[in-house]
Backbone atoms as SQL, in Angstrom:
CREATE TABLE atoms (id INTEGER PRIMARY KEY, chain TEXT, resi INTEGER, resn TEXT, atom TEXT, x REAL, y REAL, z REAL);
INSERT INTO atoms VALUES
  (1, 'A', 1, 'THR', 'N', 218.428, 135.553, -21.751),
  (2, 'A', 1, 'THR', 'CA', 218.348, 134.255, -21.520),
  (3, 'A', 1, 'THR', 'C', 217.197, 133.427, -21.409),
  (4, 'A', 2, 'ASN', 'N', 216.100, 134.334, -20.898),
  (5, 'A', 2, 'ASN', 'CA', 214.731, 133.833, -20.620),
  (6, 'A', 2, 'ASN', 'C', 214.731, 132.864, -19.309),
  (7, 'A', 3, 'LYS', 'N', 215.601, 132.914, -18.549),
  (8, 'A', 3, 'LYS', 'CA', 215.548, 131.827, -17.249),
  (9, 'A', 3, 'LYS', 'C', 216.233, 132.274, -16.179),
  (10, 'A', 4, 'PRO', 'N', 216.103, 132.120, -14.875),
  (11, 'A', 4, 'PRO', 'CA', 216.534, 132.816, -13.695),
  (12, 'A', 4, 'PRO', 'C', 218.082, 132.722, -13.689),
  (13, 'A', 5, 'CYS', 'N', 218.685, 133.708, -13.521),
  (14, 'A', 5, 'CYS', 'CA', 220.076, 134.081, -13.420),
  (15, 'A', 5, 'CYS', 'C', 220.527, 134.852, -12.236),
  (16, 'A', 6, 'PHE', 'N', 221.714, 134.610, -11.719),
  (17, 'A', 6, 'PHE', 'CA', 222.100, 135.359, -10.617),
  (18, 'A', 6, 'PHE', 'C', 223.252, 136.369, -11.263),
  (19, 'A', 7, 'ALA', 'N', 222.922, 137.610, -11.222),
  (20, 'A', 7, 'ALA', 'CA', 223.738, 138.738, -11.908),
  (21, 'A', 7, 'ALA', 'C', 224.888, 139.278, -10.917),
  (22, 'A', 8, 'THR', 'N', 225.974, 139.440, -11.413),
  (23, 'A', 8, 'THR', 'CA', 227.076, 139.948, -10.671),
  (24, 'A', 8, 'THR', 'C', 227.733, 141.246, -11.514),
  (25, 'A', 9, 'GLY', 'N', 228.755, 141.785, -11.111),
  (26, 'A', 9, 'GLY', 'CA', 229.319, 142.988, -11.866),
  (27, 'A', 9, 'GLY', 'C', 228.408, 144.152, -11.858),
  (28, 'A', 10, 'ARG', 'N', 227.927, 144.665, -12.768),
  (29, 'A', 10, 'ARG', 'CA', 226.911, 145.887, -12.918),
  (30, 'A', 10, 'ARG', 'C', 225.456, 145.264, -13.556),
  (31, 'A', 11, 'GLY', 'N', 225.518, 143.862, -13.060),
  (32, 'A', 11, 'GLY', 'CA', 224.195, 143.180, -13.679),
  (33, 'A', 11, 'GLY', 'C', 224.580, 142.423, -15.053),
  (34, 'A', 12, 'GLU', 'N', 225.619, 142.717, -15.414),
  (35, 'A', 12, 'GLU', 'CA', 225.851, 142.200, -16.866),
  (36, 'A', 12, 'GLU', 'C', 226.466, 140.806, -16.981),
  (37, 'A', 13, 'LEU', 'N', 226.862, 140.270, -15.815),
  (38, 'A', 13, 'LEU', 'CA', 227.540, 138.752, -15.790),
  (39, 'A', 13, 'LEU', 'C', 226.416, 137.994, -15.144),
  (40, 'A', 14, 'LEU', 'N', 225.984, 137.079, -15.968),
  (41, 'A', 14, 'LEU', 'CA', 224.745, 136.370, -15.585),
  (42, 'A', 14, 'LEU', 'C', 225.091, 134.894, -15.561),
  (43, 'A', 15, 'GLN', 'N', 224.681, 134.344, -14.324),
  (44, 'A', 15, 'GLN', 'CA', 224.964, 133.086, -13.897),
  (45, 'A', 15, 'GLN', 'C', 223.622, 132.142, -13.810),
  (46, 'A', 16, 'PRO', 'N', 223.321, 131.128, -14.812),
  (47, 'A', 16, 'PRO', 'CA', 222.118, 130.476, -14.729),
  (48, 'A', 16, 'PRO', 'C', 221.817, 129.835, -13.434),
  (49, 'A', 17, 'LEU', 'N', 220.704, 129.850, -12.793),
  (50, 'A', 17, 'LEU', 'CA', 220.361, 129.033, -11.684),
  (51, 'A', 17, 'LEU', 'C', 219.214, 127.950, -12.028),
  (52, 'A', 18, 'SER', 'N', 219.225, 127.146, -11.054),
  (53, 'A', 18, 'SER', 'CA', 218.173, 126.078, -10.985),
  (54, 'A', 18, 'SER', 'C', 217.163, 126.665, -10.326),
  (55, 'A', 19, 'LEU', 'N', 216.146, 126.986, -10.836),
  (56, 'A', 19, 'LEU', 'CA', 215.027, 127.597, -10.043),
  (57, 'A', 19, 'LEU', 'C', 213.674, 127.402, -10.780),
  (58, 'A', 20, 'ASN', 'N', 212.791, 126.892, -10.277),
  (59, 'A', 20, 'ASN', 'CA', 211.445, 126.442, -10.882),
  (60, 'A', 20, 'ASN', 'C', 210.250, 127.015, -10.272),
  (61, 'A', 21, 'LEU', 'N', 209.811, 128.154, -10.613),
  (62, 'A', 21, 'LEU', 'CA', 208.696, 128.939, -10.312),
  (63, 'A', 21, 'LEU', 'C', 207.397, 128.679, -11.049),
  (64, 'A', 22, 'THR', 'N', 207.362, 127.455, -11.869),
  (65, 'A', 22, 'THR', 'CA', 206.196, 127.390, -12.544),
  (66, 'A', 22, 'THR', 'C', 204.858, 127.093, -11.976),
  (67, 'A', 23, 'ALA', 'N', 204.903, 126.917, -10.665),
  (68, 'A', 23, 'ALA', 'CA', 203.611, 126.554, -9.784),
  (69, 'A', 23, 'ALA', 'C', 203.309, 127.896, -9.288),
  (70, 'A', 24, 'TYR', 'N', 203.817, 128.986, -9.677),
  (71, 'A', 24, 'TYR', 'CA', 203.590, 130.380, -9.278),
  (72, 'A', 24, 'TYR', 'C', 203.180, 131.404, -10.273),
  (73, 'A', 25, 'ASN', 'N', 202.444, 132.495, -9.821),
  (74, 'A', 25, 'ASN', 'CA', 202.323, 133.644, -10.817),
  (75, 'A', 25, 'ASN', 'C', 203.035, 134.882, -10.009),
  (76, 'A', 26, 'ILE', 'N', 203.253, 135.813, -10.742),
  (77, 'A', 26, 'ILE', 'CA', 203.964, 136.855, -10.048),
  (78, 'A', 26, 'ILE', 'C', 203.080, 138.203, -10.296),
  (79, 'A', 27, 'VAL', 'N', 202.854, 138.920, -9.223),
  (80, 'A', 27, 'VAL', 'CA', 201.885, 140.282, -9.442),
  (81, 'A', 27, 'VAL', 'C', 202.858, 141.171, -9.225),
  (82, 'A', 28, 'LEU', 'N', 203.006, 142.203, -10.323),
  (83, 'A', 28, 'LEU', 'CA', 203.775, 143.423, -10.197),
  (84, 'A', 28, 'LEU', 'C', 202.831, 144.558, -9.949),
  (85, 'A', 29, 'VAL', 'N', 203.233, 145.595, -8.987),
  (86, 'A', 29, 'VAL', 'CA', 202.378, 146.769, -8.668),
  (87, 'A', 29, 'VAL', 'C', 203.367, 147.930, -8.758),
  (88, 'A', 30, 'HIS', 'N', 202.972, 148.834, -9.778),
  (89, 'A', 30, 'HIS', 'CA', 203.774, 149.917, -9.633),
  (90, 'A', 30, 'HIS', 'C', 202.838, 151.304, -9.250),
  (91, 'A', 31, 'PRO', 'N', 203.233, 151.833, -8.399),
  (92, 'A', 31, 'PRO', 'CA', 202.215, 153.092, -7.896),
  (93, 'A', 31, 'PRO', 'C', 202.450, 154.119, -8.612),
  (94, 'A', 32, 'GLY', 'N', 203.531, 154.290, -9.488),
  (95, 'A', 32, 'GLY', 'CA', 203.704, 155.588, -10.272),
  (96, 'A', 32, 'GLY', 'C', 204.482, 156.568, -9.531),
  (97, 'A', 33, 'ILE', 'N', 205.128, 156.153, -8.653),
  (98, 'A', 33, 'ILE', 'CA', 206.145, 156.865, -7.712),
  (99, 'A', 33, 'ILE', 'C', 207.619, 156.918, -8.241),
  (100, 'A', 34, 'HIS', 'N', 208.088, 157.973, -8.489),
  (101, 'A', 34, 'HIS', 'CA', 209.565, 157.980, -8.758),
  (102, 'A', 34, 'HIS', 'C', 210.458, 157.810, -7.736),
  (103, 'A', 35, 'VAL', 'N', 211.237, 156.854, -7.590),
  (104, 'A', 35, 'VAL', 'CA', 212.245, 156.854, -6.560),
  (105, 'A', 35, 'VAL', 'C', 213.681, 157.085, -6.975),
  (106, 'A', 36, 'ASN', 'N', 214.332, 158.208, -6.708),
  (107, 'A', 36, 'ASN', 'CA', 215.460, 158.700, -7.077),
  (108, 'A', 36, 'ASN', 'C', 216.598, 157.484, -6.662),
  (109, 'A', 37, 'THR', 'N', 217.089, 156.938, -7.683),
  (110, 'A', 37, 'THR', 'CA', 218.143, 155.679, -7.400),
  (111, 'A', 37, 'THR', 'C', 219.379, 156.218, -6.706),
  (112, 'A', 38, 'GLY', 'N', 220.011, 157.451, -6.912),
  (113, 'A', 38, 'GLY', 'CA', 220.874, 157.805, -6.185),
  (114, 'A', 38, 'GLY', 'C', 220.722, 158.241, -4.841),
  (115, 'A', 39, 'TRP', 'N', 219.701, 158.705, -4.464),
  (116, 'A', 39, 'TRP', 'CA', 218.961, 159.070, -3.220),
  (117, 'A', 39, 'TRP', 'C', 218.882, 157.651, -2.454),
  (118, 'A', 40, 'ALA', 'N', 218.110, 156.635, -3.119),
  (119, 'A', 40, 'ALA', 'CA', 218.236, 155.267, -2.436),
  (120, 'A', 40, 'ALA', 'C', 219.381, 154.542, -2.104),
  (121, 'A', 41, 'PHE', 'N', 220.467, 154.768, -3.090),
  (122, 'A', 41, 'PHE', 'CA', 221.796, 154.266, -2.582),
  (123, 'A', 41, 'PHE', 'C', 222.427, 154.915, -1.426),
  (124, 'A', 42, 'SER', 'N', 222.303, 156.381, -1.294),
  (125, 'A', 42, 'SER', 'CA', 222.765, 157.067, -0.440),
  (126, 'A', 42, 'SER', 'C', 222.210, 156.761, 1.124),
  (127, 'A', 43, 'GLN', 'N', 220.902, 155.850, 1.173),
  (128, 'A', 43, 'GLN', 'CA', 220.220, 155.771, 2.265),
  (129, 'A', 43, 'GLN', 'C', 220.708, 154.309, 2.880),
  (130, 'A', 44, 'THR', 'N', 221.392, 153.699, 2.115),
  (131, 'A', 44, 'THR', 'CA', 221.810, 152.123, 2.473),
  (132, 'A', 44, 'THR', 'C', 223.234, 152.127, 3.122),
  (133, 'A', 45, 'THR', 'N', 223.217, 150.974, 3.804),
  (134, 'A', 45, 'THR', 'CA', 224.745, 150.593, 4.357),
  (135, 'A', 45, 'THR', 'C', 224.709, 149.187, 3.908),
  (136, 'A', 46, 'PRO', 'N', 225.464, 148.938, 2.830),
  (137, 'A', 46, 'PRO', 'CA', 225.719, 147.603, 2.442),
  (138, 'A', 46, 'PRO', 'C', 226.365, 146.617, 3.681),
  (139, 'A', 47, 'ALA', 'N', 225.744, 145.507, 3.748),
  (140, 'A', 47, 'ALA', 'CA', 226.327, 144.527, 4.484),
  (141, 'A', 47, 'ALA', 'C', 225.978, 142.980, 3.898),
  (142, 'A', 48, 'LEU', 'N', 227.112, 142.311, 4.363),
  (143, 'A', 48, 'LEU', 'CA', 226.971, 140.941, 3.874),
  (144, 'A', 48, 'LEU', 'C', 226.055, 140.256, 4.708),
  (145, 'A', 49, 'PRO', 'N', 224.868, 139.400, 4.030),
  (146, 'A', 49, 'PRO', 'CA', 223.870, 138.621, 4.748),
  (147, 'A', 49, 'PRO', 'C', 224.690, 137.518, 5.258),
  (148, 'A', 50, 'ALA', 'N', 223.788, 136.782, 6.203),
  (149, 'A', 50, 'ALA', 'CA', 224.327, 135.427, 6.889),
  (150, 'A', 50, 'ALA', 'C', 224.425, 134.456, 5.689),
  (151, 'A', 51, 'LYS', 'N', 223.361, 134.344, 4.798),
  (152, 'A', 51, 'LYS', 'CA', 223.456, 133.493, 3.575),
  (153, 'A', 51, 'LYS', 'C', 223.454, 134.261, 2.323),
  (154, 'A', 52, 'SER', 'N', 223.915, 133.853, 1.380),
  (155, 'A', 52, 'SER', 'CA', 223.978, 134.561, 0.035),
  (156, 'A', 52, 'SER', 'C', 222.660, 134.277, -0.620),
  (157, 'A', 53, 'ILE', 'N', 222.133, 134.997, -1.728),
  (158, 'A', 53, 'ILE', 'CA', 221.150, 135.256, -2.430),
  (159, 'A', 53, 'ILE', 'C', 220.878, 133.790, -2.937),
  (160, 'A', 54, 'GLN', 'N', 222.124, 133.447, -3.383),
  (161, 'A', 54, 'GLN', 'CA', 222.083, 132.012, -4.130),
  (162, 'A', 54, 'GLN', 'C', 221.629, 130.885, -3.203),
  (163, 'A', 55, 'GLN', 'N', 222.161, 130.969, -1.848),
  (164, 'A', 55, 'GLN', 'CA', 221.655, 129.907, -1.040),
  (165, 'A', 55, 'GLN', 'C', 220.339, 130.012, -0.727),
  (166, 'A', 56, 'VAL', 'N', 220.001, 131.323, -0.439),
  (167, 'A', 56, 'VAL', 'CA', 218.502, 131.324, -0.066),
  (168, 'A', 56, 'VAL', 'C', 217.409, 131.053, -1.223),
  (169, 'A', 57, 'ILE', 'N', 217.659, 131.392, -2.335),
  (170, 'A', 57, 'ILE', 'CA', 216.701, 130.717, -3.290),
  (171, 'A', 57, 'ILE', 'C', 216.507, 129.589, -3.720),
  (172, 'A', 58, 'GLN', 'N', 217.551, 128.863, -3.130),
  (173, 'A', 58, 'GLN', 'CA', 217.609, 127.190, -3.467),
  (174, 'A', 58, 'GLN', 'C', 216.756, 126.552, -2.183),
  (175, 'A', 59, 'GLN', 'N', 216.587, 127.248, -1.263),
  (176, 'A', 59, 'GLN', 'CA', 215.462, 126.780, -0.070),
  (177, 'A', 59, 'GLN', 'C', 214.293, 126.882, -0.550),
  (178, 'A', 60, 'PRO', 'N', 213.247, 126.214, 0.086),
  (179, 'A', 60, 'PRO', 'CA', 211.792, 126.286, -0.239),
  (180, 'A', 60, 'PRO', 'C', 211.402, 127.696, -0.047),
  (181, 'A', 61, 'ILE', 'N', 210.576, 128.301, -1.132),
  (182, 'A', 61, 'ILE', 'CA', 210.182, 129.690, -1.343),
  (183, 'A', 61, 'ILE', 'C', 209.453, 130.047, -0.063),
  (184, 'A', 62, 'HIS', 'N', 208.707, 129.450, 0.743),
  (185, 'A', 62, 'HIS', 'CA', 208.254, 129.940, 1.895),
  (186, 'A', 62, 'HIS', 'C', 209.178, 130.575, 2.982),
  (187, 'A', 63, 'THR', 'N', 210.608, 130.216, 2.884),
  (188, 'A', 63, 'THR', 'CA', 211.614, 130.625, 3.736),
  (189, 'A', 63, 'THR', 'C', 212.084, 131.753, 3.453),
  (190, 'A', 64, 'TRP', 'N', 211.842, 132.312, 2.186),
  (191, 'A', 64, 'TRP', 'CA', 212.406, 133.376, 1.592),
  (192, 'A', 64, 'TRP', 'C', 212.082, 134.580, 2.237),
  (193, 'A', 65, 'LYS', 'N', 210.867, 134.885, 2.902),
  (194, 'A', 65, 'LYS', 'CA', 210.257, 135.983, 3.461),
  (195, 'A', 65, 'LYS', 'C', 211.174, 136.520, 4.392),
  (196, 'A', 66, 'ASP', 'N', 211.932, 135.681, 5.306),
  (197, 'A', 66, 'ASP', 'CA', 212.755, 136.035, 6.533),
  (198, 'A', 66, 'ASP', 'C', 214.150, 136.179, 6.269),
  (199, 'A', 67, 'GLU', 'N', 214.684, 135.634, 4.928),
  (200, 'A', 67, 'GLU', 'CA', 215.927, 135.646, 4.578),
  (201, 'A', 67, 'GLU', 'C', 216.225, 136.360, 3.384),
  (202, 'A', 68, 'LEU', 'N', 215.526, 136.776, 2.653),
  (203, 'A', 68, 'LEU', 'CA', 215.781, 137.294, 1.360),
  (204, 'A', 68, 'LEU', 'C', 215.270, 138.767, 1.263),
  (205, 'A', 69, 'VAL', 'N', 216.239, 139.693, 1.619),
  (206, 'A', 69, 'VAL', 'CA', 215.708, 141.104, 2.140),
  (207, 'A', 69, 'VAL', 'C', 216.239, 142.125, 0.958),
  (208, 'A', 70, 'ASN', 'N', 215.567, 143.084, 0.569),
  (209, 'A', 70, 'ASN', 'CA', 216.097, 144.172, -0.153),
  (210, 'A', 70, 'ASN', 'C', 216.368, 145.125, 0.717),
  (211, 'A', 71, 'ASP', 'N', 217.757, 145.472, 0.726),
  (212, 'A', 71, 'ASP', 'CA', 218.179, 146.560, 1.754),
  (213, 'A', 71, 'ASP', 'C', 217.572, 148.097, 1.337),
  (214, 'A', 72, 'PHE', 'N', 217.076, 148.335, 0.024),
  (215, 'A', 72, 'PHE', 'CA', 216.514, 149.639, -0.220),
  (216, 'A', 72, 'PHE', 'C', 215.023, 149.639, 0.460),
  (217, 'A', 73, 'GLU', 'N', 214.423, 148.573, 0.854),
  (218, 'A', 73, 'GLU', 'CA', 213.178, 148.621, 1.394),
  (219, 'A', 73, 'GLU', 'C', 213.026, 149.582, 2.653),
  (220, 'A', 74, 'GLN', 'N', 213.878, 149.507, 3.656),
  (221, 'A', 74, 'GLN', 'CA', 213.731, 150.253, 4.901),
  (222, 'A', 74, 'GLN', 'C', 213.814, 151.902, 4.424),
  (223, 'A', 75, 'PRO', 'N', 214.742, 152.340, 3.888),
  (224, 'A', 75, 'PRO', 'CA', 214.578, 153.743, 3.721),
  (225, 'A', 75, 'PRO', 'C', 213.416, 154.069, 2.611),
  (226, 'A', 76, 'VAL', 'N', 213.155, 153.562, 1.625),
  (227, 'A', 76, 'VAL', 'CA', 212.182, 153.943, 0.735),
  (228, 'A', 76, 'VAL', 'C', 210.798, 153.858, 1.043),
  (229, 'A', 77, 'PHE', 'N', 210.737, 152.692, 2.160),
  (230, 'A', 77, 'PHE', 'CA', 209.371, 152.567, 2.907),
  (231, 'A', 77, 'PHE', 'C', 209.202, 153.695, 3.802),
  (232, 'A', 78, 'SER', 'N', 210.067, 154.088, 4.390),
  (233, 'A', 78, 'SER', 'CA', 210.116, 155.223, 5.280),
  (234, 'A', 78, 'SER', 'C', 209.682, 156.514, 4.724),
  (235, 'A', 79, 'ALA', 'N', 210.425, 156.677, 3.502),
  (236, 'A', 79, 'ALA', 'CA', 210.032, 158.049, 2.868),
  (237, 'A', 79, 'ALA', 'C', 208.656, 157.859, 1.956),
  (238, 'A', 80, 'TYR', 'N', 208.316, 156.860, 1.550),
  (239, 'A', 80, 'TYR', 'CA', 206.985, 156.288, 0.738),
  (240, 'A', 80, 'TYR', 'C', 206.305, 155.312, 1.533),
  (241, 'A', 81, 'PRO', 'N', 205.445, 155.561, 2.497),
  (242, 'A', 81, 'PRO', 'CA', 204.846, 154.510, 3.157),
  (243, 'A', 81, 'PRO', 'C', 203.550, 153.803, 2.151),
  (244, 'A', 82, 'GLU', 'N', 203.268, 154.386, 1.357),
  (245, 'A', 82, 'GLU', 'CA', 202.450, 153.773, 0.221),
  (246, 'A', 82, 'GLU', 'C', 203.016, 152.528, -0.514),
  (247, 'A', 83, 'ILE', 'N', 204.334, 152.846, -0.738),
  (248, 'A', 83, 'ILE', 'CA', 205.027, 151.505, -1.237),
  (249, 'A', 83, 'ILE', 'C', 205.087, 150.501, -0.252),
  (250, 'A', 84, 'ALA', 'N', 205.437, 150.818, 1.059),
  (251, 'A', 84, 'ALA', 'CA', 205.322, 149.653, 2.102),
  (252, 'A', 84, 'ALA', 'C', 203.915, 148.967, 2.170),
  (253, 'A', 85, 'GLU', 'N', 202.808, 149.774, 1.972),
  (254, 'A', 85, 'GLU', 'CA', 201.559, 149.218, 2.081),
  (255, 'A', 85, 'GLU', 'C', 201.085, 148.300, 1.096),
  (256, 'A', 86, 'ILE', 'N', 201.900, 148.543, -0.185),
  (257, 'A', 86, 'ILE', 'CA', 201.650, 147.618, -1.247),
  (258, 'A', 86, 'ILE', 'C', 202.199, 146.001, -0.950),
  (259, 'A', 87, 'LYS', 'N', 203.493, 146.104, -0.244),
  (260, 'A', 87, 'LYS', 'CA', 203.888, 144.798, 0.056),
  (261, 'A', 87, 'LYS', 'C', 203.116, 144.304, 1.146),
  (262, 'A', 88, 'LYS', 'N', 202.682, 145.002, 2.123),
  (263, 'A', 88, 'LYS', 'CA', 201.550, 144.505, 3.251),
  (264, 'A', 88, 'LYS', 'C', 200.528, 143.786, 2.592),
  (265, 'A', 89, 'SER', 'N', 199.787, 144.543, 1.525),
  (266, 'A', 89, 'SER', 'CA', 198.776, 144.103, 0.852),
  (267, 'A', 89, 'SER', 'C', 199.003, 142.833, 0.259),
  (268, 'A', 90, 'LEU', 'N', 200.108, 142.675, -0.314),
  (269, 'A', 90, 'LEU', 'CA', 200.436, 141.339, -1.159),
  (270, 'A', 90, 'LEU', 'C', 200.510, 140.168, -0.062),
  (271, 'A', 91, 'TYR', 'N', 201.024, 140.375, 0.916),
  (272, 'A', 91, 'TYR', 'CA', 201.232, 139.209, 2.072),
  (273, 'A', 91, 'TYR', 'C', 199.843, 139.071, 2.553),
  (274, 'A', 92, 'GLN', 'N', 199.172, 140.145, 2.894),
  (275, 'A', 92, 'GLN', 'CA', 197.742, 140.035, 3.356),
  (276, 'A', 92, 'GLN', 'C', 196.747, 139.082, 2.386),
  (277, 'A', 93, 'ASN', 'N', 197.249, 138.960, 1.201),
  (278, 'A', 93, 'ASN', 'CA', 196.412, 138.229, 0.194),
  (279, 'A', 93, 'ASN', 'C', 197.192, 136.941, -0.053),
  (280, 'A', 94, 'ASN', 'N', 198.074, 136.472, 0.833),
  (281, 'A', 94, 'ASN', 'CA', 198.822, 135.253, 0.939),
  (282, 'A', 94, 'ASN', 'C', 199.978, 135.140, -0.354),
  (283, 'A', 95, 'ALA', 'N', 200.442, 136.088, -0.479),
  (284, 'A', 95, 'ALA', 'CA', 201.794, 135.962, -1.435),
  (285, 'A', 95, 'ALA', 'C', 202.655, 135.048, -0.383),
  (286, 'A', 96, 'VAL', 'N', 203.507, 134.053, -1.057),
  (287, 'A', 96, 'VAL', 'CA', 204.393, 133.436, -0.488),
  (288, 'A', 96, 'VAL', 'C', 205.731, 134.083, -0.181),
  (289, 'A', 97, 'TYR', 'N', 206.036, 135.192, -1.301),
  (290, 'A', 97, 'TYR', 'CA', 206.984, 136.124, -0.895),
  (291, 'A', 97, 'TYR', 'C', 206.555, 137.412, -1.821),
  (292, 'A', 98, 'ALA', 'N', 207.124, 138.371, -1.030),
  (293, 'A', 98, 'ALA', 'CA', 206.998, 139.732, -1.764),
  (294, 'A', 98, 'ALA', 'C', 208.085, 140.569, -1.392),
  (295, 'A', 99, 'SER', 'N', 208.465, 141.737, -2.465),
  (296, 'A', 99, 'SER', 'CA', 209.478, 142.354, -2.252),
  (297, 'A', 99, 'SER', 'C', 209.567, 143.516, -3.236),
  (298, 'A', 100, 'MET', 'N', 210.256, 144.621, -2.698),
  (299, 'A', 100, 'MET', 'CA', 210.287, 145.666, -3.798),
  (300, 'A', 100, 'MET', 'C', 211.278, 145.234, -4.800),
  (301, 'A', 101, 'SER', 'N', 211.214, 145.836, -5.978),
  (302, 'A', 101, 'SER', 'CA', 211.940, 145.406, -7.029),
  (303, 'A', 101, 'SER', 'C', 213.137, 146.722, -7.138),
  (304, 'A', 102, 'GLY', 'N', 214.438, 145.998, -6.852),
  (305, 'A', 102, 'GLY', 'CA', 215.635, 147.278, -6.906),
  (306, 'A', 102, 'GLY', 'C', 215.291, 148.310, -5.910),
  (307, 'A', 103, 'SER', 'N', 215.441, 149.409, -6.464),
  (308, 'A', 103, 'SER', 'CA', 215.383, 150.769, -5.723),
  (309, 'A', 103, 'SER', 'C', 214.033, 151.392, -5.612),
  (310, 'A', 104, 'GLY', 'N', 212.918, 150.620, -6.335),
  (311, 'A', 104, 'GLY', 'CA', 211.468, 150.917, -6.242),
  (312, 'A', 104, 'GLY', 'C', 211.218, 151.752, -7.477),
  (313, 'A', 105, 'SER', 'N', 210.029, 151.810, -7.565),
  (314, 'A', 105, 'SER', 'CA', 208.777, 151.743, -6.615),
  (315, 'A', 105, 'SER', 'C', 208.131, 150.442, -6.792),
  (316, 'A', 106, 'THR', 'N', 208.414, 149.615, -7.804),
  (317, 'A', 106, 'THR', 'CA', 207.659, 148.530, -8.286),
  (318, 'A', 106, 'THR', 'C', 207.836, 147.453, -7.198),
  (319, 'A', 107, 'VAL', 'N', 206.621, 146.966, -6.872),
  (320, 'A', 107, 'VAL', 'CA', 206.638, 145.952, -5.573),
  (321, 'A', 107, 'VAL', 'C', 206.268, 144.542, -6.439),
  (322, 'A', 108, 'PHE', 'N', 206.672, 143.341, -6.127),
  (323, 'A', 108, 'PHE', 'CA', 205.953, 142.160, -6.722),
  (324, 'A', 108, 'PHE', 'C', 205.727, 141.289, -5.627),
  (325, 'A', 109, 'GLY', 'N', 204.755, 140.481, -5.946),
  (326, 'A', 109, 'GLY', 'CA', 204.320, 139.215, -5.072),
  (327, 'A', 109, 'GLY', 'C', 204.454, 138.014, -5.718),
  (328, 'A', 110, 'ILE', 'N', 204.748, 136.799, -5.042),
  (329, 'A', 110, 'ILE', 'CA', 204.789, 135.560, -5.773),
  (330, 'A', 110, 'ILE', 'C', 203.542, 134.791, -5.157),
  (331, 'A', 111, 'PHE', 'N', 202.663, 134.500, -5.828),
  (332, 'A', 111, 'PHE', 'CA', 201.405, 133.624, -5.406),
  (333, 'A', 111, 'PHE', 'C', 201.356, 132.171, -6.049),
  (334, 'A', 112, 'GLU', 'N', 200.838, 131.217, -5.147),
  (335, 'A', 112, 'GLU', 'CA', 200.745, 130.057, -5.735),
  (336, 'A', 112, 'GLU', 'C', 199.521, 130.113, -6.905),
  (337, 'A', 113, 'LYS', 'N', 199.640, 129.580, -7.948),
  (338, 'A', 113, 'LYS', 'CA', 198.716, 129.387, -8.985),
  (339, 'A', 113, 'LYS', 'C', 197.303, 129.242, -8.693),
  (340, 'A', 114, 'THR', 'N', 197.188, 128.555, -7.571),
  (341, 'A', 114, 'THR', 'CA', 195.739, 128.235, -7.051),
  (342, 'A', 114, 'THR', 'C', 195.186, 129.302, -6.257),
  (343, 'A', 115, 'ASN', 'N', 195.949, 130.192, -5.929),
  (344, 'A', 115, 'ASN', 'CA', 195.620, 131.513, -5.256),
  (345, 'A', 115, 'ASN', 'C', 195.263, 132.708, -6.309),
  (346, 'A', 116, 'SER', 'N', 193.993, 133.172, -6.329),
  (347, 'A', 116, 'SER', 'CA', 193.655, 134.183, -7.185),
  (348, 'A', 116, 'SER', 'C', 193.238, 135.373, -6.332),
  (349, 'A', 117, 'PRO', 'N', 194.553, 136.367, -5.966),
  (350, 'A', 117, 'PRO', 'CA', 194.139, 137.263, -4.941),
  (351, 'A', 117, 'PRO', 'C', 193.301, 138.330, -5.591),
  (352, 'A', 118, 'ALA', 'N', 192.430, 138.858, -4.379),
  (353, 'A', 118, 'ALA', 'CA', 191.282, 139.895, -4.670),
  (354, 'A', 118, 'ALA', 'C', 192.152, 141.197, -4.334),
  (355, 'A', 119, 'LEU', 'N', 193.075, 141.554, -5.103),
  (356, 'A', 119, 'LEU', 'CA', 193.917, 142.854, -4.791),
  (357, 'A', 119, 'LEU', 'C', 193.117, 144.023, -5.317),
  (358, 'A', 120, 'ILE', 'N', 193.067, 145.047, -4.270),
  (359, 'A', 120, 'ILE', 'CA', 192.474, 146.412, -4.495),
  (360, 'A', 120, 'ILE', 'C', 193.553, 147.437, -4.265),
  (361, 'A', 121, 'PHE', 'N', 194.111, 148.027, -5.606),
  (362, 'A', 121, 'PHE', 'CA', 194.698, 149.328, -5.433),
  (363, 'A', 121, 'PHE', 'C', 194.106, 150.443, -6.166),
  (364, 'A', 122, 'PRO', 'N', 194.633, 151.640, -6.087),
  (365, 'A', 122, 'PRO', 'CA', 194.147, 152.835, -6.540),
  (366, 'A', 122, 'PRO', 'C', 194.215, 152.437, -8.165),
  (367, 'A', 123, 'GLU', 'N', 193.213, 153.104, -8.908),
  (368, 'A', 123, 'GLU', 'CA', 193.298, 152.757, -10.404),
  (369, 'A', 123, 'GLU', 'C', 194.346, 153.524, -10.986),
  (370, 'A', 124, 'THR', 'N', 195.166, 154.292, -10.445),
  (371, 'A', 124, 'THR', 'CA', 196.201, 154.879, -11.014),
  (372, 'A', 124, 'THR', 'C', 197.406, 154.115, -10.933),
  (373, 'A', 125, 'TYR', 'N', 197.422, 152.916, -10.128),
  (374, 'A', 125, 'TYR', 'CA', 198.644, 152.038, -10.112),
  (375, 'A', 125, 'TYR', 'C', 198.444, 151.054, -11.375),
  (376, 'A', 126, 'PHE', 'N', 199.805, 150.633, -11.713),
  (377, 'A', 126, 'PHE', 'CA', 199.777, 149.601, -12.765),
  (378, 'A', 126, 'PHE', 'C', 199.902, 148.334, -11.996),
  (379, 'A', 127, 'VAL', 'N', 198.920, 147.458, -12.345),
  (380, 'A', 127, 'VAL', 'CA', 199.087, 146.042, -11.677),
  (381, 'A', 127, 'VAL', 'C', 198.732, 145.111, -12.871),
  (382, 'A', 128, 'LYS', 'N', 199.874, 144.017, -12.582),
  (383, 'A', 128, 'LYS', 'CA', 199.912, 143.010, -13.783),
  (384, 'A', 128, 'LYS', 'C', 200.342, 141.780, -13.265),
  (385, 'A', 129, 'THR', 'N', 199.625, 140.929, -13.725),
  (386, 'A', 129, 'THR', 'CA', 199.904, 139.335, -13.378),
  (387, 'A', 129, 'THR', 'C', 200.579, 138.559, -14.339),
  (388, 'A', 130, 'VAL', 'N', 201.600, 138.002, -13.970),
  (389, 'A', 130, 'VAL', 'CA', 202.452, 137.338, -15.031),
  (390, 'A', 130, 'VAL', 'C', 202.529, 135.677, -14.634),
  (391, 'A', 131, 'ALA', 'N', 201.957, 134.803, -15.454),
  (392, 'A', 131, 'ALA', 'CA', 202.086, 133.615, -15.254),
  (393, 'A', 131, 'ALA', 'C', 203.431, 132.988, -15.773),
  (394, 'A', 132, 'LEU', 'N', 203.822, 132.086, -14.974),
  (395, 'A', 132, 'LEU', 'CA', 205.460, 131.572, -15.080),
  (396, 'A', 132, 'LEU', 'C', 205.264, 130.308, -15.729);
């Protein structure tokens, strides 16, 4: 659909969302680390958050950092500290939001288009900026 959607089921049921991120760029960083999805799921204890993802993403983006949490991050970051360092680096370079994608290992940062971060990662990492 090439527009933001909220996915349910196994990811196949898509509900379009009103979300405009055209003032931002997304930086993707993949360190080339394989995280076993089965292992990642075995390390999490699912819980209902205080607010749904749908509610959180309707708030100003600067509030997402404290409320939009990927439950896979804690165990994956413990097992692979270099992935945690990517997220830390994105925030140090003024990302308005950063998170690991799914069970990892790609991490993304959302940056205001007026911010051209000077990101330094090992040359074996895949780094791509996507304009929205």
